[in-house]
C-alpha angles and dihedrals in degrees: 000000000000122000129196118210115244117239127212135159107309096343136082125186147078131263108196116189138178104219128185131181132170137220118260112279086358094275111175093237098156103054089108115079093230096051091045088054095044090050090049091050093049092050092048091048090048091051092045092052090051096042093245110148114220113210094178134002129185123180114201126188093267106010144031131227122196142171112207142167106227126211111259091231095065135069120237092242090052091049092051090046090052095048096046094044101046094039091051091048090051093046094051091049093051095042111030094173090075086075088079094065092036108036096167089055096245108137096165127054122239097251129083142177122221134169131174117240127209125216092260093054101042095091093047091048092050090052091049092052094047094048095052097108094053090047096048089046091051094049092048093049090045091054092053097058116100 
């Protein structure tokens, strides 16, 4: 896999991160196909607006995994704040009934997971994120066996 360095004013480089964040109270908001697609579209639009490149994105019923290349002029905490804030705004605007579950307007929990990724680990991390549904399904069915 070949990567091209991103170029910005007075800086060149890549910042690959694995980012994960959960829905508020771990509600399984994205079990329905239309809500999952809406959440993915909102996150992608948020990232596009703030020039964050998504390499892999997986929306699970109660959390989101993403591998992204962040702009060098923004801090990681600011990037996560921008993604969560704008995607939440878009989600509520496109699906107002969610306000019944979240009356204060907070779709995402305050916590987050983030880990930097080196060039050697990017393909493995992308594979991990894209295979999250199969991994979670296998763990759930494995727990149900007696």
